[in-house]
N, C-alpha and C positions, 0 to 999 in steps of 0.2 A: 436641489435635490433636498429632499429632505435625511433626518437622522436615521429613521428607519430603515430606506433605501441602501441606504451605504452601508449598511452590514450584510454579512454574508453569513449564513447558517453554515457550519464547518462541525467537520467531526475530528476531534484529537484521538488517535490509534495509540495505544500504547504498544511499545514494544520493549525486547528486555535490555536497551540502552537509550532510553528516551521515546519521545514520541512524534508520530507523523501529525500533520495539518494537513487536512484537505477538505474543500467544499462538500457539503451535504449531498449535491446534485449527482458528484462524481460517482458516489455508493449506489449499487444498485441494491446490496441486503447485506445485514449482517447476520450469520448463520452461527450454528452451535458448529463446535470442531468435528470432522468426521476424517477418519485415516483415508488418505489419499491413495490411488492406484499407482503403484510406482511406475516410472518410465526409463526401462535401461538404457544406459548410457548418458542419461542427463547430469547435468553438473548436482552438487548438493543441494544448492540453492532451489534448485527446481525441484520440490517435494512429490507432483505427480498430480493426477487428476482427479477430482471431484465430482459427485453427482451435482448438479444445479439446474432446476427447471429441465428437466429430462434432459440436460447435455452435459457434456466433461467440459469442466473449466479448468483450466490450468491454475494449480497453486503453488505459490512462492514463499519463501521466507527472505521477507527485507533485510533483516540482519547478513544473511547469507550473501545475499548481491551486494552488500557493503562491505564483504570480505571480514565479516566477525563471525562469531561461533554461533552455530543455530540451535536456537536454545530448545529446552525440551518441551513439548506440548503437557500441558498442566489441564487440571477441571475449569481452569477460567481461562483459558485459551479459545477464541473465536476466530473465523473465516470473514474478511471483510470482502464483498466482492462487489469489483468495481465494474462499471461501463466500460468496452473497450470504446476506444476514439476512432481508430482505425477499421479496416476489414480482413485484418490478416488473422484474427482469432476468430475460428469458426464459430464457436459458442457464444460470442460478443461480450465475453466478459473474463476477468480472470481474479483471484485471489490472492489475498495476503493473511499470514497468520499473524493475529494478534494477541497480544499477552493480558489481554482481559476486555472488556464491555467498551468500545469507543465512546467517549463524551462529546455529547451536544454542546458546541459554543458558538455563541453569535460574537464575529469578530468587525471591526471596525478600525479606520484609521487611528482612532484614539486609545484601543487596545495593543496595537502591534507595529512595532517597526523592525526593519534588516537588523541581524546581526552582523556588522562589518569585521568581525572579529574571528569568523569561521570560513575556512576556504574549503570548497567543497574538494574533496578527492578525487581525483581522474579515476574514471571509469563509474563513479556510484551514482544511481538514479536519484540524484538529488538538486533540485535547482537552488536551492540555498536553506539557511536556517534564519529564524525569525526569534525576536524577543517580545513576548508576552505576558505580561505581569512576571510571577515569578519564573515562566517555563521560557525554554528556547527548543522549541519544535522544528525539526527541519519539514521542508515543504517538498515531497516527491516528483519527479520530473515522469509524471505520469505516458507521456509520449516515448521517451525512452525505455521506461521498465515496459510498456507491451510491446516495443520494438524487441528488446532483448528476449522477452518471453516467446513471440511469435517465430522468432530465429532459431531458437532451440526447438519448438515444437517442431517447426519443418523439418529439423535434422534427426529427431530423436525417433526411433522406431516406435510405432504403436504397440 
């Protein structure tokens, strides 16, 4: 395998308490922040629904899902829309609020390694944390995240 094919184009998504690292292929679009339509009865991390491609996509706070404070929205806030992996989300996507514009990076085995000193707290939608140069981004468990959103969407009144 040549060196170029061993790299994965990824995004570092800024949060209030660090960054997420995700493959670029998982992201459908990065959009400007728009105020979501609130979902009555939803937990605080479920921010509501935003219009995307003519459909209503769920919008969540990753920090809130991890039991951290939900950050205030600023002029730098963006919505990172992810392709749904399963079929439970009607619009086929969901969004996470980012605290700035995601950074495109190429990730290869030479720049990333597991952070063995980090234990994923129970209930968090995180697979692991990695060391990457001078950063320690978390890798989200997108399947678990999507399941949590779908479970909440199915019980929250529209």
